[in-house]
C-alpha positions as CSV (number, residue, x, y, z in Angstrom):
1,M,0.1,0.0,-0.1
2,K,1.3,3.4,-1.0
3,L,1.5,5.9,1.9
4,T,-0.2,9.4,1.3
5,P,2.1,12.3,2.2
6,L,0.4,12.8,5.4
7,L,0.7,9.2,6.7
8,A,4.4,9.0,5.5
9,A,5.1,12.2,7.4
10,T,3.2,10.8,10.5
11,A,5.3,7.3,10.2
12,A,8.7,9.2,9.8
13,T,8.0,11.4,12.8
14,A,7.1,8.3,14.8
15,A,10.3,6.6,13.7
16,L,12.3,9.7,14.8
17,I,10.7,9.8,18.2
18,A,11.3,6.0,18.7
19,A,14.8,5.9,17.5
20,P,16.4,7.8,20.2
21,L,14.8,5.6,22.9
22,T,15.9,2.5,21.0
23,L,19.6,3.9,20.7
24,A,19.5,5.0,24.4
25,A,18.6,1.4,25.5
26,E,21.1,-0.1,23.4
27,D,23.9,2.3,24.8
28,Y,22.7,2.0,28.4
29,P,24.3,2.8,30.7
30,N,27.2,4.8,29.5
31,K,27.5,6.8,32.6
32,P,27.0,6.6,36.5
33,V,23.4,5.8,37.7
34,E,22.7,8.0,40.7
35,F,20.8,6.2,43.5
36,I,18.7,8.6,45.7
37,V,18.3,7.0,49.1
38,P,15.4,9.1,50.7
39,W,16.7,8.4,54.3
40,G,19.8,9.4,56.2
41,P,23.2,7.6,56.4
42,G,23.6,4.7,58.8
43,G,19.9,3.6,58.9
44,G,18.3,0.4,57.7
45,S,17.6,1.7,54.3
46,D,21.0,3.2,53.8
47,L,22.9,0.1,54.8
48,L,20.9,-2.2,52.8
49,M,20.8,0.0,49.7
50,R,24.4,0.6,49.7
51,I,24.8,-3.3,49.5
52,V,22.4,-3.2,46.6
53,G,24.3,-0.3,44.9
54,Q,27.6,-2.1,45.2
55,H,26.4,-5.1,43.5
56,L,24.4,-3.2,40.9
57,E,27.6,-1.5,40.0
58,K,29.3,-4.8,39.0
59,E,26.2,-5.8,36.9
60,L,25.8,-2.5,35.0
61,G,29.5,-1.8,34.6
62,Q,29.0,1.8,35.8
63,A,29.2,3.6,39.3
64,V,26.1,3.7,41.1
65,P,26.8,6.7,43.7
66,I,24.5,6.7,46.8
67,I,22.9,10.1,47.4
68,N,21.2,10.5,50.8
69,M,18.3,12.9,50.9
70,P,16.4,12.4,54.3
71,G,13.4,14.4,55.3
72,A,9.8,14.3,56.0
73,S,9.4,10.4,56.2
74,G,11.4,9.9,52.9
75,T,9.3,12.1,50.9
76,V,12.0,15.0,50.2
77,G,14.3,12.5,48.5
78,L,11.3,10.8,46.5
79,R,10.1,14.2,45.4
80,E,13.4,15.1,44.1
81,A,13.8,11.5,42.2
82,S,10.4,12.2,40.7
83,R,11.7,15.5,39.1
84,R,14.8,13.8,37.6
85,D,15.0,13.0,33.9
86,N,13.3,9.6,33.1
87,D,16.4,8.3,31.2
88,G,17.4,5.5,33.5
89,Y,20.1,7.6,35.1
90,T,18.4,8.2,38.4
91,I,16.9,5.2,40.5
92,T,15.5,5.5,44.1
93,Q,14.0,3.3,46.8
94,I,10.5,3.1,48.4
95,H,8.9,1.0,51.3
96,E,5.4,0.7,52.8
97,G,5.9,4.1,54.5
98,L,5.2,6.0,51.2
99,M,1.8,4.7,50.9
100,I,1.1,5.4,54.5
101,A,2.4,8.8,54.0
102,H,0.2,9.4,50.9
103,H,-3.0,8.1,52.6
104,S,-2.4,10.1,55.8
105,G,-2.0,13.3,53.7
106,V,1.8,13.7,54.3
107,T,2.6,13.7,50.5
108,E,0.7,13.7,47.3
109,Q,3.1,11.1,45.8
110,N,2.3,7.5,45.8
111,W,4.1,4.3,44.5
112,D,2.5,4.7,41.2
113,D,4.1,8.1,40.5
114,F,7.3,5.9,39.7
115,E,8.1,3.0,37.6
116,P,8.7,-0.1,40.0
117,I,11.5,-2.3,38.9
118,S,12.3,-4.9,41.8
119,M,11.7,-5.7,45.2
120,M,15.0,-6.5,46.9
121,T,14.9,-6.9,50.6
122,S,12.5,-7.2,53.6
123,I,13.2,-7.4,57.4
124,N,12.4,-10.2,59.9
125,S,9.5,-9.1,62.1
126,V,8.7,-10.6,65.5
127,I,6.0,-10.4,68.1
128,A,8.3,-9.1,71.2
129,V,7.1,-9.0,74.7
130,N,8.5,-7.8,78.1
131,A,10.0,-10.9,79.7
132,D,8.2,-10.3,82.9
133,T,4.9,-10.8,81.6
134,G,5.6,-14.5,82.0
135,W,4.0,-15.3,78.8
136,E,5.5,-18.4,77.1
137,T,3.2,-18.6,74.0
138,L,1.3,-16.4,71.8
139,D,-2.1,-17.9,73.0
140,D,-0.9,-17.0,76.7
141,M,-0.7,-13.3,75.6
142,L,-3.9,-13.4,73.5
143,E,-5.9,-15.0,76.4
144,D,-5.0,-12.2,78.8
145,V,-5.4,-9.4,76.2
146,T,-8.8,-10.6,75.2
147,A,-9.8,-10.8,78.8
148,R,-8.7,-7.1,79.3
149,P,-9.2,-5.2,76.0
150,G,-7.2,-1.9,75.9
151,E,-5.4,-2.3,79.0
152,Y,-2.3,-3.8,77.5
153,R,0.0,-1.2,75.9
154,M,1.5,-1.7,72.3
155,G,4.3,0.4,71.2
156,V,4.2,1.9,67.7
157,T,5.0,4.8,65.5
158,L,1.7,6.6,65.4
159,G,0.7,7.0,61.6
160,G,3.7,4.9,60.6
161,I,4.3,1.2,59.6
162,P,4.3,-0.3,63.0
163,H,0.8,1.4,63.7
164,L,-0.3,-0.3,60.5
165,W,0.9,-3.6,61.8
166,A,-0.8,-3.1,65.2
167,V,-4.1,-2.6,63.2
168,Q,-3.5,-5.7,61.3
169,F,-2.8,-7.8,64.2
170,E,-5.8,-6.5,66.1
171,Q,-8.0,-7.4,63.2
172,A,-6.6,-10.9,62.9
173,T,-6.7,-11.7,66.6
174,D,-9.8,-9.9,67.6
175,T,-8.0,-8.1,70.2
176,E,-7.7,-4.4,71.4
177,F,-4.5,-2.7,72.7
178,G,-3.8,0.7,74.1
179,Y,-1.3,2.4,71.7
180,V,1.8,4.4,72.8
181,G,3.6,6.3,70.3
182,Y,7.3,6.4,69.9
183,E,9.4,8.0,67.2
184,G,11.7,5.1,66.2
185,T,12.7,1.4,66.9
186,G,15.2,2.4,69.6
187,E,12.8,4.2,71.8
188,R,10.2,1.4,71.5
189,L,12.6,-1.2,72.5
190,R,13.9,0.6,75.4
191,A,10.3,1.2,76.6
192,L,9.5,-2.4,76.1
193,A,12.5,-3.6,78.1
194,G,11.7,-1.2,80.8
195,G,8.1,-2.4,81.2
196,H,6.6,0.9,80.1
197,I,4.7,-1.0,77.4
198,T,3.9,-4.6,77.0
199,I,4.2,-5.6,73.3
200,A,5.7,-4.3,70.1
201,I,6.2,-5.7,66.7
202,E,9.9,-5.2,65.9
203,D,12.6,-6.4,63.5
204,Y,14.6,-9.3,65.1
205,S,17.9,-7.7,64.3
206,S,17.1,-4.7,66.3
207,A,15.5,-6.6,69.3
208,S,18.1,-9.4,69.4
209,S,20.4,-8.0,72.0
210,L,17.5,-7.4,74.5
211,V,16.3,-11.0,73.8
212,E,19.8,-12.4,74.4
213,N,20.0,-10.6,77.8
214,G,16.6,-11.8,79.0
215,D,14.7,-8.5,78.7
216,L,12.3,-9.4,75.9
217,K,10.7,-12.8,74.8
218,I,9.7,-13.5,71.3
219,L,6.3,-15.2,71.0
220,A,6.1,-15.6,67.2
221,V,7.8,-14.4,64.0
222,A,5.8,-12.5,61.4
223,T,7.5,-14.1,58.3
224,E,6.6,-16.5,55.7
225,E,8.9,-19.2,57.3
226,R,10.8,-19.7,60.5
227,I,14.0,-17.6,60.7
228,E,17.4,-19.1,61.2
229,E,18.1,-17.2,64.4
230,L,14.9,-18.7,66.1
231,P,14.2,-22.1,64.6
232,E,12.0,-22.9,67.6
233,T,9.8,-19.9,67.4
234,P,6.6,-20.4,65.2
235,T,5.5,-18.1,62.5
236,L,2.0,-16.5,62.7
237,K,0.8,-18.5,60.0
238,E,1.8,-21.5,61.8
239,L,-0.4,-20.4,64.6
240,G,-3.4,-19.7,62.4
241,Y,-3.1,-16.1,61.6
242,D,-2.5,-15.3,57.9
243,L,-0.1,-12.4,58.7
244,E,3.2,-11.2,57.5
245,F,4.7,-8.0,58.7
246,L,6.9,-6.6,56.2
247,V,9.1,-3.4,55.6
248,T,10.2,-4.3,51.9
249,R,12.6,-2.2,50.2
250,G,12.4,-1.8,46.4
251,I,13.8,0.0,43.5
252,V,11.9,2.3,41.2
253,A,12.7,4.8,38.5
254,P,11.0,8.1,37.5
255,K,7.7,7.9,35.8
256,G,8.1,7.3,32.1
257,T,11.5,5.7,32.1
258,P,11.4,3.6,28.9
259,D,10.6,-0.3,29.2
260,E,13.8,-1.1,27.5
261,I,15.8,0.6,30.2
262,L,13.6,-0.9,33.0
263,E,14.3,-4.4,31.7
264,I,18.0,-3.8,31.7
265,L,17.7,-2.7,35.3
266,E,15.2,-5.3,36.2
267,N,17.8,-8.2,34.9
268,A,20.8,-6.7,36.6
269,L,18.9,-6.5,39.9
270,A,17.7,-10.2,39.5
271,K,21.4,-11.1,39.1
272,V,22.2,-9.1,42.2
273,A,19.5,-10.9,44.2
274,A,20.8,-14.3,43.1
275,S,24.3,-13.5,44.3
276,E,25.5,-15.5,47.4
277,D,27.8,-12.6,48.4
278,Y,24.9,-10.3,48.3
279,R,22.6,-12.4,50.3
280,D,25.4,-12.9,53.0
281,Q,26.0,-9.2,53.1
282,I,22.2,-8.5,53.5
283,I,21.9,-10.9,56.2
284,N,24.9,-9.6,58.1
285,V,23.2,-6.3,58.4
286,G,19.8,-7.9,59.7
287,G,18.0,-8.0,56.5
288,T,16.5,-10.7,54.4
289,V,16.8,-11.1,50.6
290,R,13.2,-10.8,49.2
291,Y,13.2,-10.5,45.4
292,M,10.3,-9.8,43.2
293,N,10.4,-9.1,39.5
294,R,8.7,-6.0,38.1
295,D,5.2,-7.7,37.5
296,D,5.2,-9.3,40.9
297,Y,6.2,-6.1,42.6
298,V,3.7,-4.1,41.0
299,A,1.1,-6.5,42.1
300,Y,2.3,-6.5,45.7
301,L,2.4,-2.7,45.9
302,N,-1.1,-2.3,44.4
303,D,-2.4,-4.9,46.9
304,M,-0.6,-3.1,49.9
305,D,-1.8,0.3,48.7
306,Q,-5.5,-0.8,48.7
307,F,-5.1,-2.3,52.3
308,I,-3.6,0.9,53.6
309,E,-6.2,3.1,51.9
310,T,-8.9,0.9,53.4
311,N,-7.5,1.2,56.9
312,A,-5.9,4.7,56.7
313,H,-8.8,6.1,58.9
314,L,-7.6,3.7,61.7
315,L,-4.2,5.3,61.8
316,D,-5.5,8.9,62.8
């Protein structure tokens, strides 16, 4: 079929637009890929993402400099990342806190303002109680809490991920706790060890020293499977509660980053996640390798976003 002048011009224009993207993908990456970590140095996100960045450099053959941009529950750095060119030379990291911040009105941004690439890590969360309670099992605790609704105090970060976990736990176990708000994990754990609160849902790496010295007891782990450090401690799922408390950390790019470039990054991150050295390093800093490819990660984020939106009123 012979093209009319208008169709020919349209086809030529489309080809010219597509060509730079194709060439860019074939040549990608040819310079450093900046990795904005929207939290401060030395924290969990920083430690874990520096390991991801180091291994990603090997796979891409280019430097992946870490740029810490903390502030406003991670939203400062994410706002900057969203404004960068969508050419594959900026990536950043999100977790469930972004969705909570969005639905609580802290930020207009949400996960779908970015292009998800891969989930890379999660933490091992546990149900920790003050050892002086005398509780030996989760059933012991639930029996007392059910009998005295609202009297036992749970430490949370009000409006944050631990608050969401507490809501999920109450719904699944038909219990009611009195919430006490703390800024961070360290404050909560000190309060729990001192008996100022009774229970908290924490990552085991942060709580382990207080467990080892006898201040805290772990009644269950909130992971898919039992964890290596606590082989005798059952999971919530084993005990009949379909719960898994996760802080997952995944890599995203600015909206509109070409699929060809996202695929290159996804394949590189898949190789990182399969590396035994990477896994050992993540475990050494208290994390767990939890890889999801792009499609699965999008599905996870969508499901979690819907849950948070439905329950956001409970975090007020």
